[in-house]
N, C-alpha and C positions, 0 to 999 in steps of 0.2 A: 475561302479565307480573305478577309478584308486587307486593304493595302497597309493598314496600321499594324496588323498582327506581327509581321516580321520585325518592325521597329520596336514593338513592345518586348518581343522575345530577346532582341539584342540588348535592350535596356535592362532586362532582368539579369544579364550577365555582369553588370557593373557591380563591383563589390560594395557591400554594406547598405547603400541606399537605393541601388537599382531596382530591386524587387519591390521595395516600399513605394517608389514613385510609379512603377508599372501598375501596381494594385490600385493606386488612386486614379490613374488614367482609366483603367478598365472598370473601376468601381465594383470589383469582385467582392462577394461576401466573404467574411473571414471566420474560420473556425479556429479558436485558440486550442492548442494541443499542449497538455501538461503530462509529462512522464512521471509516473510513480513506480519506481523500480528499486527493489532491494528489500532487506529485512526492516521491519518497522521498529523504531526505537530511538531513544535520545542519542544525540551525537556523542562522539568520544568512545571510550572503552575499546579502542582499536578497530572499530568498524570502518570498512572502506567507504561505505555509503550508508547514510542514515536517513530513513524516512521519518522525519519529525517536523512538527509545526514550526519550530524555530528555524529550521533549514528551508522550509517550503513557503513560509508566509508571504515573502516578497514575490515569489514566482506566481503564487495563487492570485495575488492582487493584480499583478501585471497582466496575467492572461485575461482577466475580466475587464481590463482597461483598453484592450486592443480596439483600433478603429474598425467600424463596420462589422462588429462582432455579432454573429447570428447564433453561435453555439460554442460550448467548450467541450473538448473531448479529453477524457482521461485514458492514458495508456497504462494499464495496471499490470505489473509483473512482480508479484510479491507472495512469499510463502506465509506471511503474517509476522507476528511479533508482539510488541507492546499494545495492549488494547486501549490504553489511554491516548497514546499518540494517534492511533487509527481513528478514534472518536474525535479528537481535536482537529485532525486534517479534514475528515469528512464534514464535520460541523462548519468549518470555515468555508469550505466549498459551497455548502448549502446556503449559508448566510449571504454570500455574494451572488449566488445564482438567483435567490429570491429578491435581493435588492436590485439587481440589474435586469431581472426578468429574462434571463438567458437560460435556455435548456442545456442540460449536461448529459453527455453520452459517455459510457465507459466501454473500453475495449480490452478484454482480458487477453494477455499474451500467453506465455508458457504456463504461468500459475497465477490464479487469483483465489488464494485459499486463506481461511481463517481471517486475520486482520486484512489481508489483501482483498477478500470478498467484501469486508466491511467498507473498504475504500470504494469499491465498485458500486456499492449500494448508495453512494452519494449521488449517483446519476439517475435520471428519469428512465433511461433505457440502458441495458447492458447487452453487449455482444461478445462473442468469443469465437475462437477457431474450433473446429470440431474436435481437435486433439488437445485443447487447453484443459488444464486441471482446475476445477471450480468447486467451491464448497468448503468443507472442513469447518462447519459452524459449531465450534466448541472451544473449550479452554483446556490447556495442557500445562503442566509444570513438571520439569525433569531435573534430575541432579544426580549426585553420587554420594555414597557414604563410606567413611574411612575408619570407623571405630576399631576394627580388628587389626588394621594396618598399624595404627598407633601403638596398640598393645604389643604387637610382635616386635616393633622397633624400640620398645621400652620408652616411649615418649609420653610424658604426662601433660595433659591439656588442662590449663588453668583459666577459668572464666569466672568473673565476678560481675553480677548484674543486680539491678533492682527491678523487681517485677517478675513473677514466676513464669511468664510467657516470653520474656525478652530473648531467651535462647532457643526459641521455637525452630525446629527443623535444622538444628546445628548438624552439619554433615559429619562431624567428628564424634558424635555420640549416637547410640542406637535410637531408632525412631520410636516416638511415644504415641500411643493411640489417640490421645486427646489433641496432639499436634496435627495429626493427619486429619482428624475431624474438623479442626479449625480451618485447615487449608481447603478442605472440600467445601466448607461453607462459603469461603471467599470465591472459589471457582464457580460454584453454583450461582452466586450473586452476579458475577461478571457474565456468565453464560446467559442468565436471564436478560441482562441488558443487551447483549448481542442479539438474542432472539427477538426482543421487542423492536430493535432497530430494523431488523430484516422484515418483520411483519409490517412495520410502519411504511417502509420504503417500497416493498414489493406488493403488499396487500393481496388482492384477489388474484394476482398473477401466479401466486404459489399454488401448485396443483397437487402436490404430494402431501401425505400425512406428516405432521410435525415430528413424529417419532423418527421418521426417516430423514427429514430435512435437517433436524437439529441434533443428529446423532454424532456429529463429528466426522462423518464419512465424506469423501470427496469423489467427484465424477468427472468424466470428460465433458467438453462443451456440448457435444451432441445430447448426452444424457441430461445435462443441466438444463437444456432448453425444454426437454420433456417434463422436468420437475418444476419448471417455472422460475428457476433461479436466474435465468437470463432470458432476454427477449428474442434473440435470434443468433444465427451464425453469420459472421462477416468480419471484414477488416475495416480499419479506419477509413482509408481512401475510398473504397467502394461504397460504403454506407453513406459517407458524407457527400460524395458526388451524386448519389441517388437522391439525397434529401435536398441539397442546395445547388445542384448543377455542376457541370463539368469544369466551370471556371472558379469553383470555390478555392479559396486560398487557405491552405492548412499551415498555420503559423505556430511553430514550436517555440515554446517559452521554456528556457532552461533554468536550472537552479543557479543562483548567484552564490558562489562560495565566499564567505567572509574570512579574512585572515584572522587566525587565532594563534597566539604564541604558544598556548598550551597544546593545541592540536598539532602545531608544527614540531614542537619539541617531543611530544609524546609519539607522534608518527615516526620520528627518526630514531628514538632511543628505547622506547618501551616495547622491545621485541617479544617478550613473553606475553604481554597483553594482546599485542597484535596477533600472535599465533593462536592464542586461545579464542579470540574473537573470530578469526578466520575459520577455525574448526567448527565453532558454534554456527556460524553463518552457513558453512558447507552442509552441516547436518540439517539445518532448516530447509534447504533446497532439496537435499537428497531424499528426504522423506517423501517427496512427490515425484521422485524419479527423474529429476533434472539437475 
């Protein structure tokens, strides 16, 4: 160990600026780390944490502006959610990666399923723990129906609309076959988009038949590697040190929460919405055993 090493380690303990100055002295390569954790969807609606482009845009841009940046690492822990937000987040990451000519690596934690795997595919290489849950390349829609309950309670539902499809999939009336067919058409369209993105990003790395890969099934990280859904088993620190040396600086860039009066008031007062959102979020995770 050089004589400068103890001084640099002492400097790193200085709050706020110490680590930054020490990095400049050592000229250590930097890997920007962006955490993508939670159910994917727009902010609000009682969610504790939203993975949406509006919430992550500034963090994505900041991570690609870090000094001495050699790579960006995505820590993905998501059971999925809104496909549009997954596509927007992944698309923004790819835009900046190509503009800055910086490679992106994804590290799956507990779950990278459905939209979570879509996010992971924004990376050139994907890694996971052997016990991580990976896959679920499909589209799902779930809900409840209450027509018989209203009848038993003697409640009359009154809906007036223009357009014969405007009340499609109303939970308070019996399902209609043509509504279900329309929903399936939408799901198939979104599924096709998901499959095309996975094909584009993973290419010849995919080793299993598409009937298996795109069935909606999910697997452990070990099995996902065999199928070509990921590139290897490993964690962020180990893989990045192997690639960029022991002195690599893993710089975590956190989300900047903007103050919103609506969010503030809703978060304090709308307990019903919060409760329903919490149940929905819990169900999204529990589907994968976590």
